[in-house]
MIVEXVEX-360752 format. One record per residue: residue in three letters; x, y, z of N, C-alpha, C, O in turn. Coordinates in steps of 0.001 Angstrom, whole numbers, padded with zeros to 6 digits, always signed. Each point is the difference from the previous one (the first is absolute). Layout:
// residues N
ALAXYZXYZXYZXYZ/...
//
This chain:
// residues 68
MET+006195+001431+258493+001536-000446+000701+000914+000268-000287+000348-000637-000994/ILE+000517+001466+001409+001261-000059+000006+000978-000489+000520+000167+000562+001083/LEU+000601-001331-001264+001092-000983+000837+001258+000636-000511+000352+000100-001176/TYR+000364+000377+002422+001396+000164-000093+000786-000574+000311+000537+000159+001096/THR-000004-001492-002395+000832-001217+000736+001192-000273-001185-000146+000233-001200/PRO+001352-000782+001845+000897+000059-001289-000633-001715-000600+000749-000587-000781/LEU-001887-000009+001120-000348-001490-000292-000605+000184-001288-000567+001077-000179/SER+000577-002004-000851-000583-000035-000986-001760-000533+000186-000451-000820+000800/GLU-000048+001375-001525-001672-000138+000314-000300-001527+000025-001002-000396+000595/THR+001979-000619-001328-000626-001368+000273+000378-000360+001244-000681-000871+000541/ASP+001764+001407+000155+000588-000493+001755-001178+000585+001031-000111-000301+001189/ILE-000600+001066-001824-001032+000602+000934-001356-000968-000532-000530-000871+000690/PHE+000153+001226-001976-001138-000618-000583+000000-001478-000636-000530-000072-001109/PRO+001157-001368+001765+000281-001032-001035-000896-000514-000832-001110-000167+000507/TYR+001230-000141-001628-000807-000629-000371-000329-001570+000152+000831-000880+000226/SER-002229+000712-000399-000270-001295+000352+000390-000816-001112+000000+000296-001195/GLU+000395-001566+001864+000752-001464-000949-001040-000332-000860+000408-000387-001095/GLU-002116+000417+001277-001067-000087-000795+000398+000786-001336+000047-000652-001044/ALA+000145+001560+001031-000214+000775-001041+001189-000140-000920+000185+000885-000835/PHE+000766-002073+000921+000990-000149-000064+000406-001580-001080+000971-000393-000647/LYS-002499-000162+000991-000057-001814+000120-000221-000228-001757+000592-000706-000817/SER-001667+001609+000715-000185+000229-001642+001126+000383-001303-000286+000148-001188/ARG+001081-000087+001571+001756+000816-000670+000924-001078-000130+000408-000668+000950/GLN-000100+000517-002085+001229-001002-000119+000805+000419-001326-000508+001009-000490/CYS+001568-001464-000208+000782+000198-000496-000133-001273-001028+000269-001179+000229/VAL-000763+001777-001424+000068-001341-001331+000956+000473-001418+000664+001024-000163/THR-000820-001852-000492+000571+000374-001359-000845-000664-001203-000157-001166-000360/TYR-000367+002538-000156-000916-000415-001332+000811+000552-000758+000896+000784+000313/GLN-001380-001447-002072+000791+000519-001114+001214+000490+000386+000343+001151-000272/GLY+000705-002329+001206+001520+000289-000168+000480+001319+001088+001123+000427+000268/LYS-002394-000035+000179+000068+001445+000778-000588-000254+001446-001122-000386+000326/GLU+002746+000878+000805-000514-000315+001695-000985+001313-000014-000008+000942-000792/MET-000778-001184+001877-001086+001236+000109-000790-000530+001600-000226-001177+000285/TYR+000044+001857+000218-000675+000058+001209-001287+000359-000247-000345+000969-000677/VAL-000483-001874+001313-001573+000034-000561-000573-000348+001170+000521-000780+000797/GLU-002043+001556-000578-001114-000524+001192-001058-000629-000915-000489+000557-000983/GLN+000174-001886+001464-001104-001070-000233-001226+000625+000519+000003+000148+001222/SER-000914+000202-001767-001196+000635+000198-001244-001323+000214+000248-001182-000236/GLU-001067+001499+000535-001024-000849+000778-000322-001192-001257+000013-001209+000228/ASP-000265+001743-001419-000853-000311-001123+001527-001235-000757-000238-000755-000943/GLY+001466+000823+001523+001067-000894-000369+000371+000904-001424+000235-000579-001060/SER-000220+001726+001158+001058+000771-001112+000908+000631+000913-000136+000124+001217/TYR+001192+000304-002037+001270+000454+000783+000119+001521-000371-000043+000150-001221/GLN+000185+001066+001952+000096+000657-000331+001611+001047+000283+000542+000030+001105/LEU-000023+000710-002275+001415+000049-000124+000603+001021+001254-000068+001147-000441/LEU+000375-001141+001201+000585+000923+000962+001568+000792-000124+000234+001192+000198/GLN+000557-002083-000520+001364+000218-000343+000816-000963-001199+000388-001133+000287/LEU-000176+001742-001689+001285-000497-000788+001399-000009+000540+000594+000954+000503/LEU-000086-002375-000715+001320+000005+000794+000941-000602-001026+000241-001170-000301/SER+000233+002379-000160+000926-000438-001438+001128+001037+000074-000085+001060+000620/THR+001191-001492-001344+001341+001005-000234-000106+000419-001680+000967+000455-000611/ASP-001971-000633+000145+000010+000033-001237-001013+001562-000433-001226+000000+000101/PRO+001915+001058-000508-000686+000773+000152-001464+000034-001393-001022+000627+000280/GLN+001097-001114-001213-000882-000422-000854-001362-000994+000391-000972-000160-000738/ASP+001135-000356+001869-001124-000690+000636-001006+001297+000785-001230-000038-000021/PHE+001777+000794+000478-000515+000980+000941-001111+001037-001427-000818+000827+000404/LEU+000975-001040-001749-000299+000872-001007-001014-001024-000431-000621+000500-000937/ASP+000159-001747+001207-000913-000867-000506-000909+000242+000777-000056-000044+001229/ASP-001129+000472-002489-001518+000302+001062-000394-001170+000679-000666+000085+001032/ARG+001059-001323-001572-000733-001126+000930+000759-000417+001108-000136-001108+000519/PHE+001069+002114-000078+000602-000393+001585-000103+001302+000858+000699+000133+001005/THR-001646+000894-001447-000399+000835+000924-000853-000086+001176-001083-000583-000056/PRO+001533+001157+001160-000153-000238+001215-001607-000037-000184-000430+000718-000904/GLY-000552-001499+001681-001567+000333+000489-000484-001136-001381-001186-000285-000168/THR+002141-000194-000610-000695-000659-001055-000533-001788+000640+000528-000595+000940/VAL-001437+000203-001617-000306-000958+000673+000038-001446-000861-000127+000025-001224/PHE+000259-000922+001746+000673-001514-000850-001523-000845+000447-000692+000275+000981/ARG+000468-001177-001832-001208-001221+000447+000794-000619-000069-000135-001204+000220/
//
């Protein structure tokens, strides 16, 4: 299906708030990051929030990394 509209996809198909309840911003090893908590209690890194370019070159802070 193709929709020809000036609206964004999220305006037409909004995300449920239930999907975002397990996501939060935390500080881990001095770095701010956006994580999602899984059912077993571990956290998966979604986004690193930093202004230091060296932080993004560190393999420990790659998106998808799981912290226990």
